[in-house]
C-alpha positions, 0 to 999 in steps of 0.5 A: 861936286864939293865935299866937306873934309876933316883932315887928321895929320901925322896919322899912322896910316893914310885913308879916306873914310866916309862919314855922315856929312863928309869925309875924314882923311888921315895922312902921314904928312905933317901940316907944314909947307902944304905937304898935308894938303898935297897928301889930301889931294893925292888920296882923294884923287885915288879914292874917287878915281880922278886925276890929281888935277881934278881935285882942288881945295876950295876953302880951308888951306890952313885949317883942319876942316876943308871944302874940296871940289872934285871935278869929273875927269 
């Protein structure tokens, strides 16, 4: 399945919140060297109970709004 994700970086806590039309993911990491994207993948994998390899960013590698694909484990 593909989901819309809004990423908030440099947050005080890490969480995944379901919103109308998608998800908001808060990560502590700064948006440098792909660290925020790695944190997003890790959090979404934990949230959906799938391995990290089943989560991939399809669109939006360098922007706040992303489309993420989650494949069944």
